[in-house]
C-alpha positions as CSV (number, residue, x, y, z in Angstrom):
1,M,41.5,-31.1,11.1
2,N,44.7,-32.2,9.2
3,A,47.5,-30.9,7.1
4,T,49.4,-28.2,9.3
5,V,51.7,-25.5,7.6
6,A,54.0,-22.9,10.1
7,E,54.0,-19.5,9.7
8,T,51.7,-18.8,6.6
9,D,49.2,-16.0,5.7
10,Y,47.3,-18.4,3.4
11,F,44.2,-16.7,5.1
12,Q,44.9,-13.4,5.9
13,D,42.1,-12.4,3.1
14,N,39.8,-15.3,4.4
15,P,36.6,-13.9,6.4
16,T,36.9,-14.7,10.3
17,F,34.1,-16.4,12.2
18,Y,33.4,-17.9,15.4
19,S,31.7,-21.5,15.6
20,R,29.1,-22.1,18.5
21,T,32.2,-23.4,21.1
22,K,33.4,-19.8,20.2
23,N,36.7,-21.3,18.3
24,Q,38.0,-18.9,15.5
25,F,38.3,-19.9,12.0
26,H,39.0,-18.5,8.9
27,F,36.6,-19.3,6.2
28,I,37.8,-21.0,3.0
29,S,34.5,-22.2,1.1
30,L,31.5,-25.1,1.6
31,Q,32.7,-28.2,1.2
32,Q,29.3,-30.1,0.0
33,P,27.1,-31.4,1.4
34,D,27.7,-30.5,5.3
35,L,31.1,-29.4,5.8
36,I,32.8,-26.0,5.8
37,K,36.4,-25.8,4.8
38,V,38.6,-23.6,6.9
39,W,42.0,-22.5,8.5
40,K,42.5,-22.5,11.9
41,R,45.6,-20.7,13.8
42,E,46.9,-22.2,16.7
43,I,50.3,-21.3,18.8
44,H,52.5,-23.9,20.2
45,S,55.3,-23.1,22.2
46,G,55.6,-19.9,20.7
47,W,55.2,-21.4,17.4
48,K,52.1,-20.2,15.1
49,H,50.4,-23.2,13.3
50,D,47.7,-23.0,10.5
51,T,46.0,-26.0,10.5
52,L,43.6,-26.8,7.4
53,G,40.7,-28.6,7.9
54,A,36.6,-28.7,8.0
55,I,34.0,-28.4,10.7
56,R,30.1,-29.5,10.3
57,I,27.7,-27.3,9.3
58,T,25.5,-27.6,12.5
59,D,28.7,-26.3,14.4
60,V,28.3,-22.6,12.9
61,D,24.9,-20.8,13.9
62,S,22.6,-19.6,11.1
63,D,23.5,-15.8,11.4
64,T,27.0,-16.6,10.6
65,L,26.5,-18.9,7.9
66,K,24.2,-15.8,6.4
67,T,27.0,-13.6,6.8
68,L,29.6,-16.1,5.0
69,N,27.1,-16.7,2.3
70,V,26.8,-20.3,3.0
71,W,23.1,-20.4,3.8
72,E,22.0,-19.8,0.6
73,Q,23.9,-22.9,-0.8
74,L,22.4,-25.3,1.6
75,S,19.7,-27.6,1.3
76,Q,16.1,-27.0,2.9
77,E,16.8,-30.1,5.2
78,L,20.1,-29.0,5.9
79,Q,19.0,-25.1,6.9
80,K,16.3,-27.1,9.0
81,S,19.1,-29.3,10.8
82,V,20.9,-26.1,11.7
83,I,17.4,-24.3,12.8
84,D,16.5,-27.4,14.8
85,F,20.1,-27.7,16.5
86,E,19.7,-23.9,17.4
87,N,16.6,-24.4,18.9
88,G,17.6,-27.6,20.9
89,V,20.5,-25.8,22.1
90,E,18.8,-22.5,23.1
91,S,16.0,-25.2,25.0
92,V,19.0,-26.7,26.9
93,I,20.2,-23.1,27.8
94,R,16.6,-21.9,29.2
95,K,16.3,-25.2,31.0
96,R,19.6,-24.8,32.7
97,M,18.6,-21.2,33.6
98,E,15.5,-22.2,35.0
99,V,17.0,-24.7,37.5
100,A,19.7,-22.2,38.4
101,R,16.9,-19.5,38.8
102,N,15.0,-22.1,40.7
103,S,17.9,-23.3,43.0
104,R,18.6,-19.8,43.9
105,R,14.9,-19.0,44.4
106,N,14.8,-22.5,47.0
107,K,17.9,-21.9,49.1
108,Y,16.0,-20.8,51.9
109,P,12.3,-22.3,51.2
110,N,10.9,-21.7,54.6
111,L,11.8,-18.2,54.9
112,P,9.7,-15.5,53.9
113,R,10.5,-12.7,51.9
114,E,8.5,-10.1,54.1
115,V,9.0,-9.7,57.8
116,T,6.5,-8.0,60.2
117,C,7.6,-5.4,63.1
118,S,7.0,-7.3,66.4
119,Q,6.2,-3.9,67.9
120,C,4.1,-2.1,65.3
121,G,3.0,-4.6,63.0
122,K,4.3,-2.8,59.8
123,K,5.6,-5.2,57.2
124,Q,8.9,-4.9,55.5
125,K,10.6,-6.8,52.5
126,I,13.6,-8.4,53.2
127,P,15.6,-11.0,51.0
128,P,15.9,-14.5,52.8
129,V,19.6,-14.4,51.9
130,I,19.6,-11.0,54.2
131,I,17.8,-12.4,56.7
132,V,20.1,-15.5,57.2
133,Q,23.0,-12.9,57.1
134,R,21.7,-10.9,59.9
135,A,21.0,-13.8,61.9
136,E,24.6,-15.1,61.7
137,R,26.0,-11.7,62.3
138,I,23.8,-11.7,65.6
139,S,25.0,-15.2,66.9
140,K,28.3,-14.0,66.3
141,E,27.9,-10.7,68.0
142,K,26.2,-11.9,71.3
143,Q,27.8,-15.5,71.1
144,I,24.7,-17.3,70.9
145,T,22.6,-19.6,68.6
146,Y,20.1,-16.9,66.8
147,T,18.6,-18.5,63.9
148,A,16.8,-16.7,60.9
149,E,13.1,-18.0,62.4
150,D,14.7,-16.0,65.6
151,Y,15.2,-12.8,63.4
152,C,11.9,-13.0,61.8
153,K,10.1,-13.6,65.2
154,N,11.9,-10.8,66.9
155,F,12.3,-8.3,64.2
156,V,11.6,-4.6,64.8
157,C,11.6,-2.0,62.0
158,Q,13.8,1.2,62.4
159,E,10.9,3.5,63.1
160,C,10.6,1.3,66.7
161,H,14.0,0.8,66.9
162,P,16.2,3.2,65.2
163,T,19.8,1.6,64.4
164,K,21.0,3.8,61.9
165,G,22.3,7.4,62.1
166,R,21.1,9.3,65.3
167,K,19.6,6.8,67.6
168,A,16.3,7.7,69.7
169,N,17.2,9.5,72.7
170,H,13.8,8.9,75.2
171,N,12.6,6.7,77.7
172,L,9.1,6.0,76.2
173,P,7.5,2.8,75.7
174,P,7.9,1.2,72.1
175,K,4.2,2.1,71.4
176,I,2.0,5.0,72.2
177,E,-1.6,5.0,72.6
178,L,-3.6,8.2,71.1
179,K,-7.2,8.5,72.6
180,C,-9.7,11.1,70.9
181,Q,-12.4,12.5,73.2
182,C,-14.9,10.7,71.2
183,G,-13.5,7.6,72.2
184,H,-11.3,6.7,69.1
185,T,-8.1,5.2,69.7
186,V,-4.9,4.8,67.4
187,T,-1.1,3.3,68.5
188,Y,1.6,4.7,66.9
189,P,5.5,3.9,67.5
190,A,7.3,6.4,69.9
191,S,9.2,7.4,67.2
192,I,6.5,8.8,64.8
193,A,4.6,10.2,67.9
194,I,7.8,12.2,68.7
195,N,7.9,13.5,65.4
196,Q,3.9,14.6,65.1
197,A,4.3,16.5,68.4
198,K,7.6,18.6,67.4
199,K,5.8,19.6,64.3
200,K,3.1,20.8,66.2
201,G,5.7,22.2,69.1
202,L,4.1,20.0,71.8
203,T,5.5,17.9,74.0
204,V,4.5,14.3,73.8
205,E,2.5,14.4,76.7
206,K,0.5,17.5,75.5
207,Y,0.2,16.2,72.0
208,Q,-1.4,12.8,73.6
209,A,-3.8,15.0,75.6
210,S,-4.8,17.3,72.4
211,Y,-5.0,14.3,70.2
212,Q,-8.4,14.6,67.7
213,C,-9.2,11.9,65.4
214,Q,-9.7,12.3,61.6
215,T,-13.6,11.9,62.3
216,C,-13.4,14.9,64.7
217,H,-10.9,17.2,63.2
218,P,-10.1,16.2,59.4
219,T,-7.0,17.5,58.3
220,K,-6.6,14.9,55.4
221,G,-8.2,15.4,51.8
222,R,-11.7,17.3,52.0
223,H,-12.4,19.0,55.3
224,K,-16.0,18.5,56.7
225,K,-18.2,21.6,55.5
226,S,-19.6,23.6,58.2
227,S,-23.7,23.5,58.6
């Protein structure tokens, strides 16, 4: 860039465009073979300075060159140079983004993205960063060293140990075993057994005593036909 002129409007009718580096220029003309003649306005100490100069063709993307009606004036070799440059820049950007994604993904390489309830065995997806945050909170609240691995090992789901909203109000064990008269048994978290008992208008004890499995008393899907 060269020749500086203060407080001018020479390029008020010249198209405005941006280079790959997001600098703003005002187009004048194509300066063969591979330069674009431009004005650039800069402000120093409150004064506007219009700088006349030139930038390389490869400093501008192909879409902008087409908008400025410059693309058609370039040789096939120069057009290829611009395209190759763009592909190279995009490749670098893709690689950087992939590195960033891998960095985030591998920040906690030894932590699972799914934890298992230590009481009922139910699986729940929890991002590693949340696992770390919860372990740190427990460490702070209880003034102990509680690692993310400890959290995974001792994890208890909301059904077995409600902590959100209204907490469970019962003295039942975490799990309740239900046994059908045919001998089939199932184990439910206490909260589920309580809800099922309430739906039937029974106490948990009566619900346990009257439990029938799906084979003996099907209630889901197509019921057994009577013979």
